[in-house]
DRENPA-77172 format. One record per atom (N, C-alpha, C): z, x, y; residue number from 1. Coordinates in Angstrom, 1 decimal. Layout:
+--------+--------+--------+-----+
!     up !   east !  north ! num !
+--------+--------+--------+-----+
!      Z !      X !      Y ! NUM !
...
+--------+--------+--------+-----+
This chain:
+--------+--------+--------+-----+
!     up !   east !  north ! num !
+--------+--------+--------+-----+
!  -22.3 !   20.8 !  -43.6 !   1 !
!  -21.7 !   21.4 !  -42.5 !   1 !
!  -21.6 !   20.5 !  -41.2 !   1 !
!  -22.8 !   19.9 !  -41.0 !   2 !
!  -22.8 !   19.0 !  -39.8 !   2 !
!  -21.9 !   17.8 !  -40.0 !   2 !
!  -21.6 !   17.4 !  -41.2 !   3 !
!  -20.7 !   16.3 !  -41.5 !   3 !
!  -19.3 !   16.7 !  -41.0 !   3 !
!  -18.9 !   18.0 !  -41.3 !   4 !
!  -17.6 !   18.5 !  -40.9 !   4 !
!  -17.5 !   18.6 !  -39.4 !   4 !
!  -18.6 !   19.0 !  -38.8 !   5 !
!  -18.6 !   19.2 !  -37.3 !   5 !
!  -18.4 !   17.8 !  -36.6 !   5 !
!  -19.1 !   16.8 !  -37.1 !   6 !
!  -19.0 !   15.5 !  -36.6 !   6 !
!  -17.6 !   14.9 !  -36.7 !   6 !
!  -17.0 !   15.1 !  -37.9 !   7 !
!  -15.7 !   14.7 !  -38.2 !   7 !
!  -14.7 !   15.4 !  -37.3 !   7 !
!  -14.8 !   16.7 !  -37.1 !   8 !
!  -13.9 !   17.5 !  -36.2 !   8 !
!  -14.0 !   17.0 !  -34.8 !   8 !
!  -15.3 !   16.7 !  -34.3 !   9 !
!  -15.5 !   16.2 !  -33.0 !   9 !
!  -14.8 !   14.9 !  -32.8 !   9 !
!  -15.0 !   14.0 !  -33.7 !  10 !
!  -14.3 !   12.7 !  -33.6 !  10 !
!  -12.8 !   12.8 !  -33.6 !  10 !
!  -12.3 !   13.7 !  -34.5 !  11 !
!  -10.9 !   13.9 !  -34.5 !  11 !
!  -10.3 !   14.4 !  -33.2 !  11 !
!  -11.0 !   15.3 !  -32.6 !  12 !
!  -10.6 !   15.8 !  -31.3 !  12 !
!  -10.6 !   14.8 !  -30.2 !  12 !
!  -11.7 !   14.0 !  -30.2 !  13 !
!  -11.8 !   12.9 !  -29.2 !  13 !
!  -10.7 !   11.9 !  -29.3 !  13 !
!  -10.4 !   11.5 !  -30.6 !  14 !
!   -9.4 !   10.5 !  -30.8 !  14 !
!   -8.0 !   11.0 !  -30.5 !  14 !
!   -7.7 !   12.3 !  -30.8 !  15 !
!   -6.4 !   12.8 !  -30.6 !  15 !
!   -6.2 !   13.2 !  -29.1 !  15 !
!   -7.2 !   13.2 !  -28.3 !  16 !
!   -7.1 !   13.6 !  -26.9 !  16 !
!   -6.8 !   12.3 !  -26.0 !  16 !
!   -6.7 !   11.2 !  -26.6 !  17 !
!   -6.4 !   10.0 !  -25.8 !  17 !
!   -5.0 !   10.1 !  -25.3 !  17 !
!   -4.8 !    9.8 !  -24.0 !  18 !
!   -3.5 !    9.9 !  -23.4 !  18 !
!   -2.4 !    9.0 !  -24.0 !  18 !
!   -1.3 !    9.5 !  -24.3 !  19 !
!   -0.2 !    8.6 !  -24.9 !  19 !
!    1.0 !    8.7 !  -23.9 !  19 !
!    1.6 !    7.6 !  -23.6 !  20 !
!    2.8 !    7.5 !  -22.8 !  20 !
!    4.0 !    7.8 !  -23.7 !  20 !
!    5.0 !    8.4 !  -23.1 !  21 !
!    6.3 !    8.7 !  -23.7 !  21 !
!    6.9 !    7.3 !  -24.0 !  21 !
!    7.7 !    7.2 !  -25.0 !  22 !
!    8.3 !    5.9 !  -25.4 !  22 !
!    9.2 !    5.3 !  -24.3 !  22 !
!    9.9 !    6.2 !  -23.5 !  23 !
!   10.7 !    5.7 !  -22.4 !  23 !
!    9.8 !    5.1 !  -21.3 !  23 !
!    8.7 !    5.7 !  -21.0 !  24 !
!    7.8 !    5.2 !  -20.0 !  24 !
!    7.2 !    3.9 !  -20.5 !  24 !
!    6.8 !    3.9 !  -21.8 !  25 !
!    6.2 !    2.7 !  -22.3 !  25 !
!    7.2 !    1.5 !  -22.3 !  25 !
!    8.4 !    1.8 !  -22.5 !  26 !
!    9.5 !    0.8 !  -22.4 !  26 !
!    9.5 !    0.2 !  -21.0 !  26 !
!    9.5 !    1.0 !  -20.0 !  27 !
!    9.6 !    0.6 !  -18.6 !  27 !
!    8.3 !   -0.2 !  -18.2 !  27 !
!    7.2 !    0.3 !  -18.7 !  28 !
!    5.9 !   -0.4 !  -18.4 !  28 !
!    5.9 !   -1.8 !  -19.0 !  28 !
!    6.4 !   -1.8 !  -20.2 !  29 !
!    6.4 !   -3.1 !  -20.9 !  29 !
!    7.3 !   -4.1 !  -20.2 !  29 !
!    8.4 !   -3.7 !  -19.6 !  30 !
!    9.3 !   -4.5 !  -18.8 !  30 !
!    8.6 !   -5.0 !  -17.6 !  30 !
!    7.9 !   -4.1 !  -16.9 !  31 !
!    7.2 !   -4.5 !  -15.7 !  31 !
!    6.1 !   -5.5 !  -16.0 !  31 !
!    5.3 !   -5.3 !  -17.1 !  32 !
!    4.3 !   -6.2 !  -17.5 !  32 !
!    4.8 !   -7.6 !  -17.7 !  32 !
!    6.0 !   -7.6 !  -18.3 !  33 !
!    6.6 !   -8.9 !  -18.7 !  33 !
!    7.3 !   -9.7 !  -17.6 !  33 !
!    8.0 !   -8.9 !  -16.8 !  34 !
!    8.9 !   -9.6 !  -15.8 !  34 !
!    8.6 !   -9.5 !  -14.4 !  34 !
!    7.8 !   -8.5 !  -14.0 !  35 !
!    7.5 !   -8.3 !  -12.6 !  35 !
!    6.2 !   -9.1 !  -12.3 !  35 !
!    6.4 !  -10.3 !  -11.8 !  36 !
!    5.2 !  -11.2 !  -11.5 !  36 !
!    4.8 !  -11.2 !  -10.0 !  36 !
!    5.7 !  -10.6 !   -9.2 !  37 !
!    5.4 !  -10.5 !   -7.8 !  37 !
!    6.1 !   -9.2 !   -7.2 !  37 !
!    5.7 !   -8.8 !   -6.1 !  38 !
!    6.3 !   -7.6 !   -5.5 !  38 !
!    6.9 !   -8.0 !   -4.1 !  38 !
!    7.9 !   -7.3 !   -3.7 !  39 !
!    8.5 !   -7.5 !   -2.4 !  39 !
!    7.7 !   -6.5 !   -1.5 !  39 !
!    7.0 !   -7.0 !   -0.5 !  40 !
!    6.1 !   -6.2 !    0.3 !  40 !
!    6.5 !   -4.8 !    0.6 !  40 !
!    7.5 !   -4.7 !    1.5 !  41 !
!    7.9 !   -3.4 !    2.0 !  41 !
!    9.1 !   -2.7 !    1.2 !  41 !
!    9.5 !   -3.3 !    0.1 !  42 !
!   10.6 !   -2.9 !   -0.6 !  42 !
!   10.3 !   -2.5 !   -2.1 !  42 !
!    9.1 !   -2.1 !   -2.4 !  43 !
!    8.7 !   -1.7 !   -3.7 !  43 !
!    9.6 !   -0.6 !   -4.2 !  43 !
!    9.9 !    0.4 !   -3.3 !  44 !
!   10.6 !    1.6 !   -3.7 !  44 !
!   12.1 !    1.2 !   -4.0 !  44 !
!   12.5 !    0.0 !   -3.7 !  45 !
!   13.9 !   -0.4 !   -3.9 !  45 !
!   14.0 !   -1.3 !   -5.2 !  45 !
!   12.9 !   -1.6 !   -5.8 !  46 !
!   12.9 !   -2.5 !   -6.9 !  46 !
!   13.4 !   -1.7 !   -8.2 !  46 !
!   14.4 !   -2.3 !   -8.9 !  47 !
!   15.0 !   -1.6 !  -10.0 !  47 !
!   14.0 !   -1.1 !  -11.1 !  47 !
!   13.0 !   -2.0 !  -11.4 !  48 !
!   12.0 !   -1.6 !  -12.4 !  48 !
!   11.1 !   -0.4 !  -11.9 !  48 !
!   10.8 !   -0.4 !  -10.6 !  49 !
!   10.1 !    0.7 !  -10.0 !  49 !
!   10.9 !    2.0 !  -10.1 !  49 !
!   12.2 !    1.9 !   -9.7 !  50 !
!   13.0 !    3.1 !   -9.7 !  50 !
!   13.2 !    3.6 !  -11.2 !  50 !
!   13.3 !    2.7 !  -12.1 !  51 !
!   13.4 !    3.2 !  -13.5 !  51 !
!   12.1 !    3.9 !  -14.0 !  51 !
!   11.0 !    3.3 !  -13.6 !  52 !
!    9.7 !    3.9 !  -14.0 !  52 !
!    9.6 !    5.3 !  -13.4 !  52 !
!   10.0 !    5.4 !  -12.1 !  53 !
!    9.9 !    6.7 !  -11.4 !  53 !
!   10.8 !    7.8 !  -12.0 !  53 !
!   11.9 !    7.3 !  -12.6 !  54 !
!   12.9 !    8.2 !  -13.2 !  54 !
!   12.3 !    8.8 !  -14.5 !  54 !
!   11.5 !    8.1 !  -15.3 !  55 !
!   11.0 !    8.6 !  -16.6 !  55 !
!    9.6 !    9.0 !  -16.6 !  55 !
!    8.8 !    8.6 !  -15.6 !  56 !
!    7.3 !    8.9 !  -15.6 !  56 !
!    7.0 !   10.2 !  -14.9 !  56 !
!    6.1 !   11.0 !  -15.5 !  57 !
!    5.6 !   12.2 !  -14.9 !  57 !
!    4.4 !   11.8 !  -14.0 !  57 !
!    3.9 !   12.7 !  -13.2 !  58 !
!    2.7 !   12.4 !  -12.4 !  58 !
!    1.5 !   12.1 !  -13.3 !  58 !
!    1.4 !   12.8 !  -14.4 !  59 !
!    0.3 !   12.5 !  -15.4 !  59 !
!    0.4 !   11.0 !  -15.9 !  59 !
!    1.6 !   10.6 !  -16.2 !  60 !
!    1.9 !    9.2 !  -16.6 !  60 !
!    1.4 !    8.2 !  -15.5 !  60 !
!    1.9 !    8.5 !  -14.3 !  61 !
!    1.6 !    7.6 !  -13.2 !  61 !
!    0.1 !    7.6 !  -12.9 !  61 !
!   -0.6 !    8.7 !  -13.0 !  62 !
!   -2.0 !    8.8 !  -12.8 !  62 !
!   -2.7 !    7.9 !  -13.9 !  62 !
!   -2.3 !    8.0 !  -15.1 !  63 !
!   -2.8 !    7.2 !  -16.2 !  63 !
!   -2.6 !    5.7 !  -15.9 !  63 !
!   -1.4 !    5.4 !  -15.4 !  64 !
!   -1.0 !    4.0 !  -15.2 !  64 !
!   -1.7 !    3.4 !  -14.0 !  64 !
!   -2.3 !    4.1 !  -13.1 !  65 !
!   -3.1 !    3.5 !  -12.0 !  65 !
!   -4.3 !    2.8 !  -12.6 !  65 !
!   -4.6 !    2.9 !  -13.8 !  66 !
!   -5.7 !    2.2 !  -14.5 !  66 !
!   -5.2 !    1.2 !  -15.5 !  66 !
!   -3.9 !    0.8 !  -15.4 !  67 !
!   -3.4 !   -0.1 !  -16.4 !  67 !
!   -4.0 !   -1.5 !  -16.2 !  67 !
!   -3.9 !   -2.3 !  -17.2 !  68 !
!   -4.5 !   -3.7 !  -17.1 !  68 !
!   -3.7 !   -4.6 !  -16.2 !  68 !
!   -2.4 !   -4.3 !  -16.0 !  69 !
!   -1.5 !   -5.1 !  -15.1 !  69 !
!   -1.6 !   -4.6 !  -13.7 !  69 !
!   -1.9 !   -5.4 !  -12.7 !  70 !
!   -2.0 !   -5.0 !  -11.3 !  70 !
!   -0.7 !   -4.5 !  -10.7 !  70 !
!    0.5 !   -5.0 !  -11.2 !  71 !
!    1.7 !   -4.6 !  -10.6 !  71 !
!    2.0 !   -3.2 !  -11.1 !  71 !
!    1.7 !   -2.9 !  -12.4 !  72 !
!    1.9 !   -1.6 !  -13.0 !  72 !
!    1.0 !   -0.6 !  -12.2 !  72 !
!   -0.2 !   -1.0 !  -11.9 !  73 !
!   -1.2 !   -0.1 !  -11.2 !  73 !
!   -0.6 !    0.2 !   -9.8 !  73 !
!   -0.1 !   -0.8 !   -9.2 !  74 !
!    0.4 !   -0.6 !   -7.8 !  74 !
!    1.7 !    0.2 !   -7.8 !  74 !
!    2.6 !    0.0 !   -8.7 !  75 !
!    3.8 !    0.8 !   -8.8 !  75 !
!    3.5 !    2.2 !   -9.0 !  75 !
!    2.5 !    2.5 !   -9.9 !  76 !
!    2.1 !    3.9 !  -10.2 !  76 !
!    1.5 !    4.5 !   -9.0 !  76 !
!    0.7 !    3.8 !   -8.3 !  77 !
!    0.0 !    4.3 !   -7.0 !  77 !
!    1.1 !    4.6 !   -6.0 !  77 !
!    2.0 !    3.7 !   -5.8 !  78 !
!    3.1 !    4.0 !   -4.8 !  78 !
!    4.0 !    5.2 !   -5.2 !  78 !
!    4.2 !    5.3 !   -6.5 !  79 !
!    5.0 !    6.4 !   -7.0 !  79 !
!    4.3 !    7.7 !   -6.8 !  79 !
!    3.0 !    7.8 !   -7.0 !  80 !
!    2.2 !    9.0 !   -6.7 !  80 !
!    2.2 !    9.3 !   -5.2 !  80 !
!    2.1 !    8.3 !   -4.4 !  81 !
!    2.2 !    8.5 !   -3.0 !  81 !
!    3.6 !    9.1 !   -2.6 !  81 !
!    4.6 !    8.5 !   -3.1 !  82 !
!    6.0 !    9.0 !   -2.8 !  82 !
!    6.2 !   10.4 !   -3.3 !  82 !
!    5.5 !   10.9 !   -4.3 !  83 !
!    5.6 !   12.2 !   -4.8 !  83 !
!    4.6 !   13.2 !   -4.1 !  83 !
!    3.9 !   12.7 !   -3.1 !  84 !
!    2.8 !   13.5 !   -2.4 !  84 !
!    1.8 !   14.0 !   -3.4 !  84 !
!    1.3 !   13.2 !   -4.3 !  85 !
!    0.3 !   13.6 !   -5.2 !  85 !
!   -1.0 !   14.0 !   -4.5 !  85 !
!   -1.5 !   15.2 !   -4.7 !  86 !
!   -2.6 !   15.7 !   -3.9 !  86 !
!   -3.9 !   14.9 !   -4.0 !  86 !
!   -4.1 !   14.1 !   -5.1 !  87 !
!   -5.4 !   13.4 !   -5.3 !  87 !
!   -5.2 !   11.9 !   -5.0 !  87 !
!   -4.2 !   11.5 !   -4.2 !  88 !
!   -4.0 !   10.1 !   -4.0 !  88 !
!   -5.1 !    9.4 !   -3.3 !  88 !
!   -5.8 !   10.1 !   -2.4 !  89 !
!   -7.0 !    9.5 !   -1.8 !  89 !
!   -8.1 !    9.2 !   -2.7 !  89 !
!   -8.3 !   10.1 !   -3.7 !  90 !
!   -9.3 !    9.8 !   -4.7 !  90 !
!   -9.0 !    8.6 !   -5.6 !  90 !
!   -7.7 !    8.5 !   -5.9 !  91 !
!   -7.2 !    7.3 !   -6.7 !  91 !
!   -7.5 !    6.1 !   -5.9 !  91 !
!   -7.1 !    6.1 !   -4.6 !  92 !
!   -7.4 !    4.9 !   -3.7 !  92 !
!   -8.8 !    4.6 !   -3.7 !  92 !
!   -9.7 !    5.6 !   -3.5 !  93 !
!  -11.1 !    5.3 !   -3.5 !  93 !
!  -11.6 !    4.7 !   -4.8 !  93 !
!  -11.1 !    5.1 !   -5.9 !  94 !
!  -11.5 !    4.5 !   -7.2 !  94 !
!  -11.1 !    3.1 !   -7.3 !  94 !
!  -10.1 !    2.6 !   -6.5 !  95 !
!   -9.7 !    1.2 !   -6.5 !  95 !
!  -10.2 !    0.4 !   -5.4 !  95 !
!  -11.1 !    0.9 !   -4.6 !  96 !
!  -11.6 !    0.2 !   -3.4 !  96 !
!  -12.2 !   -1.2 !   -3.8 !  96 !
!  -12.7 !   -1.3 !   -5.0 !  97 !
!  -13.2 !   -2.6 !   -5.5 !  97 !
!  -12.3 !   -3.4 !   -6.4 !  97 !
!  -11.0 !   -2.9 !   -6.5 !  98 !
!  -10.0 !   -3.6 !   -7.4 !  98 !
!   -9.5 !   -4.7 !   -6.6 !  98 !
!  -10.0 !   -5.9 !   -6.8 !  99 !
!   -9.6 !   -7.1 !   -6.1 !  99 !
!   -8.7 !   -8.0 !   -6.8 !  99 !
!   -8.1 !   -7.5 !   -8.0 ! 100 !
!   -7.2 !   -8.4 !   -8.7 ! 100 !
!   -6.0 !   -8.7 !   -7.7 ! 100 !
!   -5.5 !   -9.9 !   -7.8 ! 101 !
!   -4.5 !  -10.3 !   -6.8 ! 101 !
!   -3.0 !  -10.1 !   -7.4 ! 101 !
!   -2.2 !   -9.7 !   -6.4 ! 102 !
!   -0.7 !   -9.6 !   -6.7 ! 102 !
!    0.0 !  -10.6 !   -5.8 ! 102 !
!    0.9 !  -11.3 !   -6.4 ! 103 !
!    1.7 !  -12.2 !   -5.5 ! 103 !
!    2.8 !  -11.4 !   -4.8 ! 103 !
!    2.9 !  -11.6 !   -3.5 ! 104 !
!    3.9 !  -10.8 !   -2.7 ! 104 !
!    4.9 !  -11.8 !   -2.0 ! 104 !
!    6.0 !  -11.2 !   -1.6 ! 105 !
!    7.0 !  -11.9 !   -0.9 ! 105 !
!    7.6 !  -11.0 !    0.1 ! 105 !
!    8.1 !  -11.5 !    1.2 ! 106 !
!    8.8 !  -10.7 !    2.1 ! 106 !
!   10.3 !  -10.7 !    1.8 ! 106 !
!   10.7 !  -11.3 !    0.8 ! 107 !
!   12.1 !  -11.4 !    0.4 ! 107 !
!   12.8 !  -12.6 !    0.9 ! 107 !
!   12.2 !  -13.4 !    1.7 ! 108 !
!   12.8 !  -14.6 !    2.3 ! 108 !
!   12.0 !  -15.8 !    1.8 ! 108 !
!   11.1 !  -16.3 !    2.7 ! 109 !
!   10.4 !  -17.5 !    2.4 ! 109 !
!    8.9 !  -17.3 !    2.4 ! 109 !
!    8.4 !  -16.2 !    2.9 ! 110 !
!    6.9 !  -16.0 !    2.9 ! 110 !
!    6.4 !  -15.5 !    1.7 ! 110 !
!    5.5 !  -16.2 !    1.0 ! 111 !
!    4.8 !  -15.7 !   -0.2 ! 111 !
!    3.3 !  -15.7 !    0.1 ! 111 !
!    2.6 !  -14.7 !   -0.6 ! 112 !
!    1.2 !  -14.6 !   -0.4 ! 112 !
!    0.6 !  -14.0 !   -1.6 ! 112 !
!   -0.7 !  -14.1 !   -1.7 ! 113 !
!   -1.4 !  -13.4 !   -2.8 ! 113 !
!   -2.4 !  -12.4 !   -2.2 ! 113 !
!   -2.3 !  -11.2 !   -2.5 ! 114 !
!   -3.0 !  -10.1 !   -1.9 ! 114 !
!   -3.8 !   -9.3 !   -2.9 ! 114 !
!   -5.0 !   -8.9 !   -2.7 ! 115 !
!   -5.8 !   -8.0 !   -3.6 ! 115 !
!   -5.1 !   -6.7 !   -3.6 ! 115 !
!   -5.1 !   -6.0 !   -4.8 ! 116 !
!   -4.4 !   -4.8 !   -4.9 ! 116 !
!   -5.0 !   -3.7 !   -4.0 ! 116 !
!   -6.4 !   -3.8 !   -3.8 ! 117 !
!   -7.0 !   -2.7 !   -2.9 ! 117 !
!   -6.5 !   -2.9 !   -1.5 ! 117 !
!   -6.1 !   -4.0 !   -1.0 ! 118 !
!   -5.6 !   -4.2 !    0.3 ! 118 !
!   -4.2 !   -3.7 !    0.4 ! 118 !
!   -3.4 !   -3.9 !   -0.7 ! 119 !
!   -2.0 !   -3.4 !   -0.7 ! 119 !
!   -2.0 !   -1.8 !   -0.7 ! 119 !
!   -3.0 !   -1.3 !   -1.5 ! 120 !
!   -3.1 !    0.2 !   -1.5 ! 120 !
!   -3.5 !    0.8 !   -0.2 ! 120 !
!   -4.5 !    0.1 !    0.5 ! 121 !
!   -4.9 !    0.5 !    1.8 ! 121 !
!   -3.8 !    0.4 !    2.8 ! 121 !
!   -3.0 !   -0.6 !    2.7 ! 122 !
!   -1.9 !   -0.8 !    3.6 ! 122 !
!   -0.8 !    0.3 !    3.4 ! 122 !
!   -0.6 !    0.6 !    2.1 ! 123 !
!    0.4 !    1.6 !    1.8 ! 123 !
!   -0.1 !    3.0 !    2.3 ! 123 !
!   -1.3 !    3.3 !    2.2 ! 124 !
!   -1.8 !    4.6 !    2.7 ! 124 !
!   -1.7 !    4.6 !    4.2 ! 124 !
!   -2.0 !    3.5 !    4.8 ! 125 !
!   -2.0 !    3.5 !    6.3 ! 125 !
!   -0.5 !    3.7 !    6.8 ! 125 !
!    0.4 !    3.0 !    6.1 ! 126 !
!    1.8 !    3.1 !    6.5 ! 126 !
!    2.3 !    4.5 !    6.3 ! 126 !
!    1.9 !    5.1 !    5.1 ! 127 !
!    2.3 !    6.4 !    4.8 ! 127 !
!    2.0 !    7.4 !    5.9 ! 127 !
!    0.7 !    7.3 !    6.3 ! 128 !
!    0.3 !    8.3 !    7.3 ! 128 !
!    1.0 !    8.1 !    8.7 ! 128 !
!    1.3 !    6.8 !    9.0 ! 129 !
!    2.0 !    6.6 !   10.3 ! 129 !
!    3.5 !    6.9 !   10.2 ! 129 !
!    4.2 !    6.4 !    9.2 ! 130 !
!    5.6 !    6.5 !    9.2 ! 130 !
!    6.1 !    7.9 !    8.9 ! 130 !
!    5.4 !    8.7 !    8.1 ! 131 !
!    5.9 !   10.0 !    7.8 ! 131 !
!    5.8 !   11.0 !    9.0 ! 131 !
!    5.1 !   10.5 !   10.0 ! 132 !
!    5.0 !   11.3 !   11.3 ! 132 !
!    6.4 !   11.3 !   12.0 ! 132 !
!    7.1 !   10.2 !   11.8 ! 133 !
!    8.3 !    9.9 !   12.5 ! 133 !
!    9.6 !   10.2 !   11.7 ! 133 !
!    9.7 !    9.7 !   10.5 ! 134 !
!   10.9 !    9.9 !    9.7 ! 134 !
!   10.5 !    9.8 !    8.2 ! 134 !
!   11.5 !   10.2 !    7.4 ! 135 !
!   11.3 !   10.2 !    5.9 ! 135 !
!   11.2 !    8.7 !    5.4 ! 135 !
!   10.6 !    8.6 !    4.2 ! 136 !
!   10.5 !    7.3 !    3.6 ! 136 !
!   11.8 !    6.6 !    3.4 ! 136 !
!   12.8 !    7.3 !    3.0 ! 137 !
!   14.1 !    6.7 !    2.8 ! 137 !
!   14.7 !    6.2 !    4.1 ! 137 !
!   14.5 !    7.0 !    5.2 ! 138 !
!   14.9 !    6.5 !    6.5 ! 138 !
!   14.1 !    5.3 !    6.9 ! 138 !
!   12.8 !    5.3 !    6.6 ! 139 !
!   12.0 !    4.1 !    7.0 ! 139 !
!   12.4 !    2.9 !    6.3 ! 139 !
!   12.6 !    3.0 !    4.9 ! 140 !
!   13.0 !    1.8 !    4.2 ! 140 !
!   14.4 !    1.3 !    4.6 ! 140 !
!   15.3 !    2.3 !    4.9 ! 141 !
!   16.6 !    1.9 !    5.3 ! 141 !
!   16.6 !    1.2 !    6.7 ! 141 !
!   15.7 !    1.7 !    7.6 ! 142 !
!   15.6 !    1.0 !    8.9 ! 142 !
!   14.9 !   -0.3 !    8.7 ! 142 !
!   13.9 !   -0.4 !    7.8 ! 143 !
!   13.2 !   -1.7 !    7.6 ! 143 !
!   14.1 !   -2.7 !    7.0 ! 143 !
!   15.0 !   -2.3 !    6.1 ! 144 !
!   15.9 !   -3.2 !    5.4 ! 144 !
!   16.9 !   -3.7 !    6.5 ! 144 !
!   17.5 !   -2.8 !    7.3 ! 145 !
!   18.4 !   -3.2 !    8.3 ! 145 !
!   17.8 !   -4.1 !    9.3 ! 145 !
!   16.6 !   -3.9 !    9.7 ! 146 !
!   15.9 !   -4.7 !   10.6 ! 146 !
!   15.7 !   -6.1 !   10.1 ! 146 !
!   15.3 !   -6.3 !    8.8 ! 147 !
!   15.1 !   -7.6 !    8.2 ! 147 !
!   16.5 !   -8.3 !    8.0 ! 147 !
!   17.5 !   -7.5 !    7.7 ! 148 !
!   18.8 !   -8.2 !    7.5 ! 148 !
!   19.4 !   -8.7 !    8.8 ! 148 !
!   19.2 !   -7.9 !    9.9 ! 149 !
!   19.8 !   -8.3 !   11.2 ! 149 !
!   19.0 !   -9.4 !   11.8 ! 149 !
!   17.8 !   -9.6 !   11.4 ! 150 !
!   17.0 !  -10.7 !   12.0 ! 150 !
!   17.4 !  -12.0 !   11.5 ! 150 !
+--------+--------+--------+-----+
């Protein structure tokens, strides 16, 4: 009897592992392979980010915040922020010691390497400041127009 109970417990534990939908997995594979840096203030305009947000649920994104690839983790974090995920601060706190580096660019000539925890902190800070004044789409549109006109 205990043999069956142990087998059943192992079966339940193995079958409870989170699985990504094939469309989500396809987008994540693309990001892992081709996204080697991010554009600082324009993550939400990156085609691979947009594609991921189109197919991924909040549960998928929450799972992906622990992905092995730092760009995937960051995209998932930004996606949850954009969706006003209620536990975003807990996710940020769980990544306070995540110092893996992501290469960043401002889209022109400035390139840098920044720890993911700093990018997340910056994103949370910007989120709280900018949403007081206008929506994210308005912010990114204004940011894009400012950089283009400079």
